[in-house]
PDB file of N, CA, C and O in Angstrom:
ATOM      1  N   MET A   1       3.640  11.849  -7.409  1.00  0.00           N
ATOM      2  CA  MET A   1       2.340  11.241  -7.656  1.00  0.00           C
ATOM      3  C   MET A   1       1.896  10.542  -6.373  1.00  0.00           C
ATOM      4  O   MET A   1       2.717   9.986  -5.644  1.00  0.00           O
ATOM      5  N   ARG A   2       0.613  10.574  -6.109  1.00  0.00           N
ATOM      6  CA  ARG A   2       0.043   9.935  -4.915  1.00  0.00           C
ATOM      7  C   ARG A   2      -1.179   9.130  -5.346  1.00  0.00           C
ATOM      8  O   ARG A   2      -2.021   9.616  -6.101  1.00  0.00           O
ATOM      9  N   ILE A   3      -1.266   7.880  -4.852  1.00  0.00           N
ATOM     10  CA  ILE A   3      -2.411   7.040  -5.185  1.00  0.00           C
ATOM     11  C   ILE A   3      -2.991   6.399  -3.930  1.00  0.00           C
ATOM     12  O   ILE A   3      -2.278   6.085  -2.977  1.00  0.00           O
ATOM     13  N   ARG A   4      -4.301   6.217  -3.963  1.00  0.00           N
ATOM     14  CA  ARG A   4      -5.017   5.460  -2.931  1.00  0.00           C
ATOM     15  C   ARG A   4      -5.247   4.071  -3.500  1.00  0.00           C
ATOM     16  O   ARG A   4      -5.706   3.918  -4.632  1.00  0.00           O
ATOM     17  N   ILE A   5      -4.923   3.059  -2.700  1.00  0.00           N
ATOM     18  CA  ILE A   5      -5.041   1.664  -3.138  1.00  0.00           C
ATOM     19  C   ILE A   5      -5.918   0.918  -2.147  1.00  0.00           C
ATOM     20  O   ILE A   5      -5.712   1.003  -0.937  1.00  0.00           O
ATOM     21  N   LYS A   6      -6.890   0.191  -2.662  1.00  0.00           N
ATOM     22  CA  LYS A   6      -7.690  -0.721  -1.842  1.00  0.00           C
ATOM     23  C   LYS A   6      -7.362  -2.130  -2.307  1.00  0.00           C
ATOM     24  O   LYS A   6      -7.461  -2.449  -3.492  1.00  0.00           O
ATOM     25  N   VAL A   7      -6.970  -2.968  -1.354  1.00  0.00           N
ATOM     26  CA  VAL A   7      -6.555  -4.334  -1.666  1.00  0.00           C
ATOM     27  C   VAL A   7      -7.586  -5.302  -1.096  1.00  0.00           C
ATOM     28  O   VAL A   7      -7.824  -5.330   0.111  1.00  0.00           O
ATOM     29  N   ASN A   8      -8.188  -6.088  -1.968  1.00  0.00           N
ATOM     30  CA  ASN A   8      -9.175  -7.087  -1.576  1.00  0.00           C
ATOM     31  C   ASN A   8      -8.540  -8.475  -1.612  1.00  0.00           C
ATOM     32  O   ASN A   8      -7.660  -8.749  -2.429  1.00  0.00           O
ATOM     33  N   GLY A   9      -9.000  -9.344  -0.716  1.00  0.00           N
ATOM     34  CA  GLY A   9      -8.506 -10.715  -0.656  1.00  0.00           C
ATOM     35  C   GLY A   9      -8.195 -11.099   0.776  1.00  0.00           C
ATOM     36  O   GLY A   9      -8.760 -10.530   1.710  1.00  0.00           O
ATOM     37  N   ARG A  10      -7.303 -12.059   0.957  1.00  0.00           N
ATOM     38  CA  ARG A  10      -6.871 -12.445   2.314  1.00  0.00           C
ATOM     39  C   ARG A  10      -5.690 -11.547   2.679  1.00  0.00           C
ATOM     40  O   ARG A  10      -4.531 -11.910   2.479  1.00  0.00           O
ATOM     41  N   VAL A  11      -6.007 -10.367   3.219  1.00  0.00           N
ATOM     42  CA  VAL A  11      -4.982  -9.363   3.488  1.00  0.00           C
ATOM     43  C   VAL A  11      -4.993  -8.864   4.930  1.00  0.00           C
ATOM     44  O   VAL A  11      -4.181  -8.012   5.291  1.00  0.00           O
ATOM     45  N   GLN A  12      -5.889  -9.374   5.747  1.00  0.00           N
ATOM     46  CA  GLN A  12      -5.880  -9.015   7.161  1.00  0.00           C
ATOM     47  C   GLN A  12      -5.493 -10.229   7.984  1.00  0.00           C
ATOM     48  O   GLN A  12      -5.855 -11.360   7.658  1.00  0.00           O
ATOM     49  N   GLY A  13      -4.746  -9.978   9.066  1.00  0.00           N
ATOM     50  CA  GLY A  13      -4.311 -11.063   9.941  1.00  0.00           C
ATOM     51  C   GLY A  13      -3.109 -11.838   9.422  1.00  0.00           C
ATOM     52  O   GLY A  13      -2.777 -12.898   9.952  1.00  0.00           O
ATOM     53  N   VAL A  14      -2.452 -11.315   8.386  1.00  0.00           N
ATOM     54  CA  VAL A  14      -1.301 -12.005   7.799  1.00  0.00           C
ATOM     55  C   VAL A  14      -0.065 -11.098   7.723  1.00  0.00           C
ATOM     56  O   VAL A  14       0.923 -11.461   7.083  1.00  0.00           O
ATOM     57  N   GLY A  15      -0.109  -9.931   8.363  1.00  0.00           N
ATOM     58  CA  GLY A  15       1.020  -9.008   8.342  1.00  0.00           C
ATOM     59  C   GLY A  15       1.120  -8.185   7.070  1.00  0.00           C
ATOM     60  O   GLY A  15       2.199  -7.703   6.725  1.00  0.00           O
ATOM     61  N   PHE A  16       0.011  -8.022   6.374  1.00  0.00           N
ATOM     62  CA  PHE A  16       0.051  -7.346   5.079  1.00  0.00           C
ATOM     63  C   PHE A  16       0.396  -5.864   5.204  1.00  0.00           C
ATOM     64  O   PHE A  16       1.123  -5.336   4.362  1.00  0.00           O
ATOM     65  N   ARG A  17      -0.104  -5.184   6.226  1.00  0.00           N
ATOM     66  CA  ARG A  17       0.239  -3.764   6.400  1.00  0.00           C
ATOM     67  C   ARG A  17       1.741  -3.585   6.628  1.00  0.00           C
ATOM     68  O   ARG A  17       2.343  -2.641   6.116  1.00  0.00           O
ATOM     69  N   TYR A  18       2.334  -4.483   7.389  1.00  0.00           N
ATOM     70  CA  TYR A  18       3.774  -4.410   7.645  1.00  0.00           C
ATOM     71  C   TYR A  18       4.564  -4.717   6.377  1.00  0.00           C
ATOM     72  O   TYR A  18       5.618  -4.131   6.128  1.00  0.00           O
ATOM     73  N   PHE A  19       4.042  -5.635   5.591  1.00  0.00           N
ATOM     74  CA  PHE A  19       4.617  -5.934   4.274  1.00  0.00           C
ATOM     75  C   PHE A  19       4.581  -4.689   3.385  1.00  0.00           C
ATOM     76  O   PHE A  19       5.557  -4.384   2.700  1.00  0.00           O
ATOM     77  N   LEU A  20       3.452  -3.972   3.398  1.00  0.00           N
ATOM     78  CA  LEU A  20       3.334  -2.744   2.617  1.00  0.00           C
ATOM     79  C   LEU A  20       4.338  -1.704   3.086  1.00  0.00           C
ATOM     80  O   LEU A  20       4.979  -1.039   2.272  1.00  0.00           O
ATOM     81  N   ARG A  21       4.475  -1.563   4.410  1.00  0.00           N
ATOM     82  CA  ARG A  21       5.415  -0.576   4.954  1.00  0.00           C
ATOM     83  C   ARG A  21       6.846  -0.898   4.520  1.00  0.00           C
ATOM     84  O   ARG A  21       7.592  -0.002   4.124  1.00  0.00           O
ATOM     85  N   THR A  22       7.223  -2.160   4.593  1.00  0.00           N
ATOM     86  CA  THR A  22       8.575  -2.554   4.182  1.00  0.00           C
ATOM     87  C   THR A  22       8.786  -2.285   2.697  1.00  0.00           C
ATOM     88  O   THR A  22       9.813  -1.733   2.303  1.00  0.00           O
ATOM     89  N   ALA A  23       7.818  -2.675   1.874  1.00  0.00           N
ATOM     90  CA  ALA A  23       7.934  -2.470   0.427  1.00  0.00           C
ATOM     91  C   ALA A  23       8.009  -0.983   0.088  1.00  0.00           C
ATOM     92  O   ALA A  23       8.777  -0.589  -0.790  1.00  0.00           O
ATOM     93  N   ALA A  24       7.225  -0.160   0.769  1.00  0.00           N
ATOM     94  CA  ALA A  24       7.242   1.284   0.525  1.00  0.00           C
ATOM     95  C   ALA A  24       8.560   1.898   0.986  1.00  0.00           C
ATOM     96  O   ALA A  24       9.148   2.713   0.276  1.00  0.00           O
ATOM     97  N   THR A  25       9.019   1.513   2.162  1.00  0.00           N
ATOM     98  CA  THR A  25      10.260   2.064   2.707  1.00  0.00           C
ATOM     99  C   THR A  25      11.449   1.703   1.825  1.00  0.00           C
ATOM    100  O   THR A  25      12.317   2.541   1.583  1.00  0.00           O
ATOM    101  N   GLU A  26      11.497   0.472   1.347  1.00  0.00           N
ATOM    102  CA  GLU A  26      12.584   0.045   0.455  1.00  0.00           C
ATOM    103  C   GLU A  26      12.603   0.848  -0.844  1.00  0.00           C
ATOM    104  O   GLU A  26      13.648   0.960  -1.487  1.00  0.00           O
ATOM    105  N   ARG A  27      11.473   1.399  -1.230  1.00  0.00           N
ATOM    106  CA  ARG A  27      11.364   2.166  -2.471  1.00  0.00           C
ATOM    107  C   ARG A  27      11.325   3.675  -2.224  1.00  0.00           C
ATOM    108  O   ARG A  27      11.094   4.449  -3.153  1.00  0.00           O
ATOM    109  N   ALA A  28      11.551   4.093  -0.978  1.00  0.00           N
ATOM    110  CA  ALA A  28      11.543   5.511  -0.587  1.00  0.00           C
ATOM    111  C   ALA A  28      10.193   6.171  -0.872  1.00  0.00           C
ATOM    112  O   ALA A  28      10.138   7.336  -1.266  1.00  0.00           O
ATOM    113  N   LEU A  29       9.115   5.426  -0.671  1.00  0.00           N
ATOM    114  CA  LEU A  29       7.761   5.952  -0.820  1.00  0.00           C
ATOM    115  C   LEU A  29       7.226   6.367   0.545  1.00  0.00           C
ATOM    116  O   LEU A  29       7.643   5.828   1.570  1.00  0.00           O
ATOM    117  N   THR A  30       6.315   7.313   0.558  1.00  0.00           N
ATOM    118  CA  THR A  30       5.684   7.746   1.801  1.00  0.00           C
ATOM    119  C   THR A  30       4.194   7.446   1.745  1.00  0.00           C
ATOM    120  O   THR A  30       3.650   7.144   0.683  1.00  0.00           O
ATOM    121  N   GLY A  31       3.534   7.533   2.908  1.00  0.00           N
ATOM    122  CA  GLY A  31       2.090   7.316   2.963  1.00  0.00           C
ATOM    123  C   GLY A  31       1.685   6.558   4.199  1.00  0.00           C
ATOM    124  O   GLY A  31       2.305   6.695   5.254  1.00  0.00           O
ATOM    125  N   TRP A  32       0.643   5.755   4.075  1.00  0.00           N
ATOM    126  CA  TRP A  32       0.119   5.000   5.211  1.00  0.00           C
ATOM    127  C   TRP A  32      -0.711   3.810   4.735  1.00  0.00           C
ATOM    128  O   TRP A  32      -1.107   3.728   3.573  1.00  0.00           O
ATOM    129  N   ALA A  33      -0.961   2.887   5.672  1.00  0.00           N
ATOM    130  CA  ALA A  33      -1.810   1.720   5.411  1.00  0.00           C
ATOM    131  C   ALA A  33      -2.663   1.443   6.633  1.00  0.00           C
ATOM    132  O   ALA A  33      -2.233   1.681   7.762  1.00  0.00           O
ATOM    133  N   ARG A  34      -3.875   0.939   6.413  1.00  0.00           N
ATOM    134  CA  ARG A  34      -4.753   0.571   7.520  1.00  0.00           C
ATOM    135  C   ARG A  34      -5.706  -0.538   7.094  1.00  0.00           C
ATOM    136  O   ARG A  34      -6.033  -0.684   5.916  1.00  0.00           O
ATOM    137  N   ASN A  35      -6.143  -1.318   8.086  1.00  0.00           N
ATOM    138  CA  ASN A  35      -7.197  -2.308   7.864  1.00  0.00           C
ATOM    139  C   ASN A  35      -8.531  -1.590   7.821  1.00  0.00           C
ATOM    140  O   ASN A  35      -8.741  -0.618   8.548  1.00  0.00           O
ATOM    141  N   CYS A  36      -9.425  -2.057   6.980  1.00  0.00           N
ATOM    142  CA  CYS A  36     -10.788  -1.515   6.904  1.00  0.00           C
ATOM    143  C   CYS A  36     -11.757  -2.534   7.489  1.00  0.00           C
ATOM    144  O   CYS A  36     -11.468  -3.730   7.528  1.00  0.00           O
ATOM    145  N   SER A  37     -12.897  -2.053   7.938  1.00  0.00           N
ATOM    146  CA  SER A  37     -13.876  -2.924   8.591  1.00  0.00           C
ATOM    147  C   SER A  37     -14.465  -3.970   7.649  1.00  0.00           C
ATOM    148  O   SER A  37     -15.011  -4.970   8.117  1.00  0.00           O
ATOM    149  N   ASN A  38     -14.370  -3.766   6.338  1.00  0.00           N
ATOM    150  CA  ASN A  38     -14.923  -4.730   5.383  1.00  0.00           C
ATOM    151  C   ASN A  38     -13.929  -5.825   4.984  1.00  0.00           C
ATOM    152  O   ASN A  38     -14.207  -6.605   4.073  1.00  0.00           O
ATOM    153  N   GLY A  39     -12.766  -5.890   5.660  1.00  0.00           N
ATOM    154  CA  GLY A  39     -11.790  -6.946   5.396  1.00  0.00           C
ATOM    155  C   GLY A  39     -10.719  -6.586   4.392  1.00  0.00           C
ATOM    156  O   GLY A  39      -9.826  -7.391   4.128  1.00  0.00           O
ATOM    157  N   THR A  40     -10.787  -5.393   3.825  1.00  0.00           N
ATOM    158  CA  THR A  40      -9.770  -4.955   2.876  1.00  0.00           C
ATOM    159  C   THR A  40      -8.663  -4.206   3.610  1.00  0.00           C
ATOM    160  O   THR A  40      -8.783  -3.903   4.797  1.00  0.00           O
ATOM    161  N   VAL A  41      -7.593  -3.915   2.890  1.00  0.00           N
ATOM    162  CA  VAL A  41      -6.545  -3.026   3.386  1.00  0.00           C
ATOM    163  C   VAL A  41      -6.502  -1.835   2.439  1.00  0.00           C
ATOM    164  O   VAL A  41      -6.499  -1.990   1.218  1.00  0.00           O
ATOM    165  N   GLU A  42      -6.470  -0.651   3.022  1.00  0.00           N
ATOM    166  CA  GLU A  42      -6.366   0.584   2.252  1.00  0.00           C
ATOM    167  C   GLU A  42      -5.010   1.198   2.517  1.00  0.00           C
ATOM    168  O   GLU A  42      -4.529   1.208   3.650  1.00  0.00           O
ATOM    169  N   CYS A  43      -4.398   1.707   1.468  1.00  0.00           N
ATOM    170  CA  CYS A  43      -3.161   2.455   1.671  1.00  0.00           C
ATOM    171  C   CYS A  43      -3.126   3.628   0.703  1.00  0.00           C
ATOM    172  O   CYS A  43      -3.719   3.603  -0.375  1.00  0.00           O
ATOM    173  N   VAL A  44      -2.417   4.639   1.128  1.00  0.00           N
ATOM    174  CA  VAL A  44      -2.141   5.791   0.285  1.00  0.00           C
ATOM    175  C   VAL A  44      -0.635   5.891   0.211  1.00  0.00           C
ATOM    176  O   VAL A  44       0.044   5.890   1.237  1.00  0.00           O
ATOM    177  N   VAL A  45      -0.111   5.976  -0.995  1.00  0.00           N
ATOM    178  CA  VAL A  45       1.332   5.937  -1.183  1.00  0.00           C
ATOM    179  C   VAL A  45       1.738   7.006  -2.195  1.00  0.00           C
ATOM    180  O   VAL A  45       1.035   7.274  -3.169  1.00  0.00           O
ATOM    181  N   GLN A  46       2.896   7.604  -1.928  1.00  0.00           N
ATOM    182  CA  GLN A  46       3.356   8.725  -2.749  1.00  0.00           C
ATOM    183  C   GLN A  46       4.818   8.547  -3.136  1.00  0.00           C
ATOM    184  O   GLN A  46       5.646   8.107  -2.338  1.00  0.00           O
ATOM    185  N   GLY A  47       5.107   8.900  -4.381  1.00  0.00           N
ATOM    186  CA  GLY A  47       6.468   8.845  -4.888  1.00  0.00           C
ATOM    187  C   GLY A  47       6.470   9.013  -6.390  1.00  0.00           C
ATOM    188  O   GLY A  47       5.477   9.444  -6.977  1.00  0.00           O
ATOM    189  N   GLU A  48       7.587   8.673  -7.012  1.00  0.00           N
ATOM    190  CA  GLU A  48       7.693   8.763  -8.467  1.00  0.00           C
ATOM    191  C   GLU A  48       6.789   7.721  -9.125  1.00  0.00           C
ATOM    192  O   GLU A  48       6.626   6.616  -8.607  1.00  0.00           O
ATOM    193  N   GLU A  49       6.211   8.075 -10.257  1.00  0.00           N
ATOM    194  CA  GLU A  49       5.228   7.217 -10.917  1.00  0.00           C
ATOM    195  C   GLU A  49       5.762   5.827 -11.237  1.00  0.00           C
ATOM    196  O   GLU A  49       5.065   4.841 -11.001  1.00  0.00           O
ATOM    197  N   THR A  50       6.965   5.719 -11.763  1.00  0.00           N
ATOM    198  CA  THR A  50       7.508   4.407 -12.114  1.00  0.00           C
ATOM    199  C   THR A  50       7.746   3.554 -10.870  1.00  0.00           C
ATOM    200  O   THR A  50       7.576   2.335 -10.903  1.00  0.00           O
ATOM    201  N   VAL A  51       8.138   4.200  -9.780  1.00  0.00           N
ATOM    202  CA  VAL A  51       8.356   3.476  -8.525  1.00  0.00           C
ATOM    203  C   VAL A  51       7.018   3.004  -7.961  1.00  0.00           C
ATOM    204  O   VAL A  51       6.923   1.898  -7.430  1.00  0.00           O
ATOM    205  N   LEU A  52       5.991   3.834  -8.075  1.00  0.00           N
ATOM    206  CA  LEU A  52       4.651   3.433  -7.630  1.00  0.00           C
ATOM    207  C   LEU A  52       4.142   2.240  -8.433  1.00  0.00           C
ATOM    208  O   LEU A  52       3.540   1.326  -7.869  1.00  0.00           O
ATOM    209  N   GLN A  53       4.375   2.243  -9.731  1.00  0.00           N
ATOM    210  CA  GLN A  53       3.950   1.119 -10.565  1.00  0.00           C
ATOM    211  C   GLN A  53       4.660  -0.165 -10.129  1.00  0.00           C
ATOM    212  O   GLN A  53       4.047  -1.231 -10.079  1.00  0.00           O
ATOM    213  N   ASN A  54       5.943  -0.059  -9.817  1.00  0.00           N
ATOM    214  CA  ASN A  54       6.704  -1.204  -9.330  1.00  0.00           C
ATOM    215  C   ASN A  54       6.139  -1.686  -8.001  1.00  0.00           C
ATOM    216  O   ASN A  54       6.017  -2.891  -7.783  1.00  0.00           O
ATOM    217  N   PHE A  55       5.795  -0.764  -7.114  1.00  0.00           N
ATOM    218  CA  PHE A  55       5.222  -1.086  -5.806  1.00  0.00           C
ATOM    219  C   PHE A  55       3.916  -1.868  -5.961  1.00  0.00           C
ATOM    220  O   PHE A  55       3.723  -2.895  -5.312  1.00  0.00           O
ATOM    221  N   VAL A  56       3.029  -1.381  -6.817  1.00  0.00           N
ATOM    222  CA  VAL A  56       1.737  -2.041  -7.028  1.00  0.00           C
ATOM    223  C   VAL A  56       1.944  -3.435  -7.606  1.00  0.00           C
ATOM    224  O   VAL A  56       1.291  -4.381  -7.166  1.00  0.00           O
ATOM    225  N   SER A  57       2.823  -3.582  -8.566  1.00  0.00           N
ATOM    226  CA  SER A  57       3.104  -4.903  -9.142  1.00  0.00           C
ATOM    227  C   SER A  57       3.650  -5.850  -8.083  1.00  0.00           C
ATOM    228  O   SER A  57       3.272  -7.020  -8.033  1.00  0.00           O
ATOM    229  N   TYR A  58       4.529  -5.347  -7.246  1.00  0.00           N
ATOM    230  CA  TYR A  58       5.137  -6.175  -6.203  1.00  0.00           C
ATOM    231  C   TYR A  58       4.110  -6.642  -5.180  1.00  0.00           C
ATOM    232  O   TYR A  58       4.125  -7.807  -4.783  1.00  0.00           O
ATOM    233  N   ILE A  59       3.220  -5.755  -4.746  1.00  0.00           N
ATOM    234  CA  ILE A  59       2.270  -6.155  -3.691  1.00  0.00           C
ATOM    235  C   ILE A  59       1.215  -7.132  -4.198  1.00  0.00           C
ATOM    236  O   ILE A  59       0.560  -7.794  -3.392  1.00  0.00           O
ATOM    237  N   GLU A  60       1.038  -7.236  -5.495  1.00  0.00           N
ATOM    238  CA  GLU A  60       0.084  -8.214  -6.041  1.00  0.00           C
ATOM    239  C   GLU A  60       0.511  -9.647  -5.736  1.00  0.00           C
ATOM    240  O   GLU A  60      -0.341 -10.516  -5.546  1.00  0.00           O
ATOM    241  N   THR A  61       1.801  -9.902  -5.688  1.00  0.00           N
ATOM    242  CA  THR A  61       2.269 -11.289  -5.541  1.00  0.00           C
ATOM    243  C   THR A  61       3.385 -11.473  -4.519  1.00  0.00           C
ATOM    244  O   THR A  61       3.839 -12.599  -4.316  1.00  0.00           O
ATOM    245  N   GLY A  62       3.842 -10.402  -3.867  1.00  0.00           N
ATOM    246  CA  GLY A  62       5.031 -10.488  -3.054  1.00  0.00           C
ATOM    247  C   GLY A  62       4.898 -11.039  -1.651  1.00  0.00           C
ATOM    248  O   GLY A  62       5.918 -11.347  -1.033  1.00  0.00           O
ATOM    249  N   HIS A  63       3.706 -11.179  -1.117  1.00  0.00           N
ATOM    250  CA  HIS A  63       3.525 -11.610   0.272  1.00  0.00           C
ATOM    251  C   HIS A  63       3.160 -13.097   0.320  1.00  0.00           C
ATOM    252  O   HIS A  63       2.225 -13.539  -0.347  1.00  0.00           O
ATOM    253  N   ALA A  64       3.904 -13.852   1.111  1.00  0.00           N
ATOM    254  CA  ALA A  64       3.747 -15.312   1.138  1.00  0.00           C
ATOM    255  C   ALA A  64       2.410 -15.775   1.703  1.00  0.00           C
ATOM    256  O   ALA A  64       1.870 -16.776   1.232  1.00  0.00           O
ATOM    257  N   TRP A  65       1.854 -15.075   2.705  1.00  0.00           N
ATOM    258  CA  TRP A  65       0.635 -15.552   3.384  1.00  0.00           C
ATOM    259  C   TRP A  65      -0.633 -14.849   2.913  1.00  0.00           C
ATOM    260  O   TRP A  65      -1.739 -15.285   3.234  1.00  0.00           O
ATOM    261  N   ALA A  66      -0.484 -13.782   2.167  1.00  0.00           N
ATOM    262  CA  ALA A  66      -1.658 -13.056   1.681  1.00  0.00           C
ATOM    263  C   ALA A  66      -2.098 -13.625   0.340  1.00  0.00           C
ATOM    264  O   ALA A  66      -1.327 -14.274  -0.367  1.00  0.00           O
ATOM    265  N   LYS A  67      -3.349 -13.367   0.013  1.00  0.00           N
ATOM    266  CA  LYS A  67      -3.902 -13.732  -1.290  1.00  0.00           C
ATOM    267  C   LYS A  67      -4.618 -12.499  -1.826  1.00  0.00           C
ATOM    268  O   LYS A  67      -5.764 -12.229  -1.468  1.00  0.00           O
ATOM    269  N   VAL A  68      -3.934 -11.759  -2.684  1.00  0.00           N
ATOM    270  CA  VAL A  68      -4.514 -10.552  -3.262  1.00  0.00           C
ATOM    271  C   VAL A  68      -5.425 -10.950  -4.404  1.00  0.00           C
ATOM    272  O   VAL A  68      -4.991 -11.608  -5.350  1.00  0.00           O
ATOM    273  N   VAL A  69      -6.694 -10.554  -4.323  1.00  0.00           N
ATOM    274  CA  VAL A  69      -7.682 -10.867  -5.345  1.00  0.00           C
ATOM    275  C   VAL A  69      -7.883  -9.678  -6.281  1.00  0.00           C
ATOM    276  O   VAL A  69      -8.077  -9.850  -7.485  1.00  0.00           O
ATOM    277  N   GLU A  70      -7.836  -8.466  -5.714  1.00  0.00           N
ATOM    278  CA  GLU A  70      -8.109  -7.272  -6.517  1.00  0.00           C
ATOM    279  C   GLU A  70      -7.397  -6.075  -5.895  1.00  0.00           C
ATOM    280  O   GLU A  70      -7.329  -5.941  -4.673  1.00  0.00           O
ATOM    281  N   ILE A  71      -6.870  -5.214  -6.753  1.00  0.00           N
ATOM    282  CA  ILE A  71      -6.297  -3.945  -6.327  1.00  0.00           C
ATOM    283  C   ILE A  71      -7.016  -2.838  -7.087  1.00  0.00           C
ATOM    284  O   ILE A  71      -7.046  -2.827  -8.317  1.00  0.00           O
ATOM    285  N   ILE A  72      -7.593  -1.912  -6.334  1.00  0.00           N
ATOM    286  CA  ILE A  72      -8.279  -0.771  -6.925  1.00  0.00           C
ATOM    287  C   ILE A  72      -7.436   0.469  -6.618  1.00  0.00           C
ATOM    288  O   ILE A  72      -7.078   0.716  -5.467  1.00  0.00           O
ATOM    289  N   GLN A  73      -7.129   1.235  -7.650  1.00  0.00           N
ATOM    290  CA  GLN A  73      -6.285   2.423  -7.487  1.00  0.00           C
ATOM    291  C   GLN A  73      -7.021   3.668  -7.937  1.00  0.00           C
ATOM    292  O   GLN A  73      -7.842   3.631  -8.854  1.00  0.00           O
ATOM    293  N   GLU A  74      -6.710   4.777  -7.271  1.00  0.00           N
ATOM    294  CA  GLU A  74      -7.170   6.077  -7.737  1.00  0.00           C
ATOM    295  C   GLU A  74      -6.134   7.119  -7.361  1.00  0.00           C
ATOM    296  O   GLU A  74      -5.518   7.056  -6.298  1.00  0.00           O
ATOM    297  N   ARG A  75      -5.961   8.052  -8.231  1.00  0.00           N
ATOM    298  CA  ARG A  75      -5.006   9.126  -7.984  1.00  0.00           C
ATOM    299  C   ARG A  75      -5.609  10.112  -6.988  1.00  0.00           C
ATOM    300  O   ARG A  75      -6.817  10.347  -6.995  1.00  0.00           O
ATOM    301  N   CYS A  76      -4.769  10.685  -6.136  1.00  0.00           N
ATOM    302  CA  CYS A  76      -5.228  11.684  -5.174  1.00  0.00           C
ATOM    303  C   CYS A  76      -4.172  12.778  -5.043  1.00  0.00           C
ATOM    304  O   CYS A  76      -3.041  12.605  -5.498  1.00  0.00           O
ATOM    305  N   PRO A  77      -4.533  13.904  -4.424  1.00  0.00           N
ATOM    306  CA  PRO A  77      -3.596  15.024  -4.317  1.00  0.00           C
ATOM    307  C   PRO A  77      -2.363  14.669  -3.479  1.00  0.00           C
ATOM    308  O   PRO A  77      -2.457  13.979  -2.464  1.00  0.00           O
ATOM    309  N   GLU A  78      -1.219  15.157  -3.928  1.00  0.00           N
ATOM    310  CA  GLU A  78       0.027  14.932  -3.202  1.00  0.00           C
ATOM    311  C   GLU A  78       0.053  15.736  -1.907  1.00  0.00           C
ATOM    312  O   GLU A  78      -0.588  16.780  -1.790  1.00  0.00           O
ATOM    313  N   ILE A  79       0.807  15.225  -0.940  1.00  0.00           N
ATOM    314  CA  ILE A  79       1.011  15.910   0.334  1.00  0.00           C
ATOM    315  C   ILE A  79       2.501  16.206   0.456  1.00  0.00           C
ATOM    316  O   ILE A  79       3.332  15.301   0.389  1.00  0.00           O
ATOM    317  N   GLN A  80       2.823  17.464   0.632  1.00  0.00           N
ATOM    318  CA  GLN A  80       4.217  17.869   0.759  1.00  0.00           C
ATOM    319  C   GLN A  80       4.707  17.625   2.185  1.00  0.00           C
ATOM    320  O   GLN A  80       3.965  17.830   3.146  1.00  0.00           O
ATOM    321  N   GLY A  81       5.945  17.192   2.315  1.00  0.00           N
ATOM    322  CA  GLY A  81       6.570  17.051   3.618  1.00  0.00           C
ATOM    323  C   GLY A  81       6.212  15.807   4.395  1.00  0.00           C
ATOM    324  O   GLY A  81       6.531  15.716   5.580  1.00  0.00           O
ATOM    325  N   GLU A  82       5.565  14.852   3.776  1.00  0.00           N
ATOM    326  CA  GLU A  82       5.235  13.602   4.461  1.00  0.00           C
ATOM    327  C   GLU A  82       6.529  12.818   4.658  1.00  0.00           C
ATOM    328  O   GLU A  82       7.201  12.497   3.678  1.00  0.00           O
ATOM    329  N   PRO A  83       6.897  12.499   5.914  1.00  0.00           N
ATOM    330  CA  PRO A  83       8.240  11.963   6.153  1.00  0.00           C
ATOM    331  C   PRO A  83       8.420  10.471   5.890  1.00  0.00           C
ATOM    332  O   PRO A  83       9.494  10.064   5.446  1.00  0.00           O
ATOM    333  N   THR A  84       7.409   9.645   6.146  1.00  0.00           N
ATOM    334  CA  THR A  84       7.595   8.194   6.092  1.00  0.00           C
ATOM    335  C   THR A  84       6.310   7.511   5.637  1.00  0.00           C
ATOM    336  O   THR A  84       5.321   8.163   5.301  1.00  0.00           O
ATOM    337  N   PHE A  85       6.353   6.182   5.635  1.00  0.00           N
ATOM    338  CA  PHE A  85       5.169   5.356   5.418  1.00  0.00           C
ATOM    339  C   PHE A  85       4.806   4.763   6.777  1.00  0.00           C
ATOM    340  O   PHE A  85       5.642   4.117   7.410  1.00  0.00           O
ATOM    341  N   GLU A  86       3.587   4.971   7.228  1.00  0.00           N
ATOM    342  CA  GLU A  86       3.198   4.511   8.565  1.00  0.00           C
ATOM    343  C   GLU A  86       1.997   3.575   8.515  1.00  0.00           C
ATOM    344  O   GLU A  86       1.231   3.560   7.551  1.00  0.00           O
ATOM    345  N   ILE A  87       1.863   2.813   9.558  1.00  0.00           N
ATOM    346  CA  ILE A  87       0.707   1.939   9.728  1.00  0.00           C
ATOM    347  C   ILE A  87      -0.272   2.651  10.642  1.00  0.00           C
ATOM    348  O   ILE A  87       0.087   3.083  11.737  1.00  0.00           O
ATOM    349  N   ARG A  88      -1.499   2.769  10.192  1.00  0.00           N
ATOM    350  CA  ARG A  88      -2.539   3.397  11.005  1.00  0.00           C
ATOM    351  C   ARG A  88      -3.450   2.326  11.578  1.00  0.00           C
ATOM    352  O   ARG A  88      -3.689   1.286  10.964  1.00  0.00           O
ATOM    353  N   HIS A  89      -3.945   2.606  12.760  1.00  0.00           N
ATOM    354  CA  HIS A  89      -4.844   1.656  13.454  1.00  0.00           C
ATOM    355  C   HIS A  89      -6.213   2.257  13.620  1.00  0.00           C
ATOM    356  O   HIS A  89      -7.105   1.617  14.176  1.00  0.00           O
TER     357      HIS A  89
END
């Protein structure tokens, strides 16, 4: 399963993308994260559905300096052979 997530709140300038990468890597998820010009962080993450649900729950409250206000999710097509979770600039 693959989902696109948009995270609204205080999520830029606090290491949130690196937090996402660590959380994804610890759960063997693949994908990417990037800052958006409107102040949100967007990520696309792929893995088993239950692990993805755990990931989303964790990122809502797991970062000490971020303040997540809203998470918007949508399902998207899976990509075969994606090796890791990366930070895009």
